C-alpha positions, -999 to 999 in steps of 0.1 A, spaced: 147 -532 -771 185 -535 -771 187 -517 -738 162 -541 -722 182 -572 -734 215 -557 -724 202 -548 -689 187 -582 -685 218 -600 -695 239 -577 -672 216 -584 -643 217 -622 -648 255 -622 -651 258 -600 -620 236 -624 -601 253 -656 -614 288 -642 -608 280 -633 -571 293 -655 -543 276 -666 -511 265 -641 -485 294 -640 -460 289 -620 -429 265 -595 -445 287 -592 -476 279 -605 -512 312 -608 -531 309 -603 -569 337 -617 -590 350 -591 -615 385 -602 -625 413 -597 -601 394 -575 -577 363 -589 -560 341 -561 -546 320 -569 -517 285 -554 -515 262 -551 -485 231 -572 -489 209 -542 -494 232 -526 -520 235 -559 -539 197 -563 -542 194 -526 -551 218 -531 -580 198 -560 -592 166 -540 -589 182 -512 -610 190 -537 -638 154 -550 -637 140 -514 -637 160 -504 -667 149 -535 -686 112 -529 -678 114 -492 -686 131 -500 -719 103 -524 -728 77 -498 -719 95 -471 -739 97 -494 -769 60 -501 -767 50 -465 -764 74 -449 -789 78 -474 -816 64 -466 -850 33 -484 -858 31 -504 -891 4 -491 -914 -27 -513 -914 -35 -529 -947 
């Protein structure tokens, strides 16, 4: 569950920290350096964050220990 929360928070921060699309480039503020991603790469990174969060939720559901029924 921690992985899904961490991935979700990272994705939201990445999305909110990104700037406007300028000439096919999405700048992402990361301190002094500001990397600029192509639009497709930017959305792919966000999709990876979402996929990790979803897979972590599914893994938690499948592999968690079930509480004994009373």
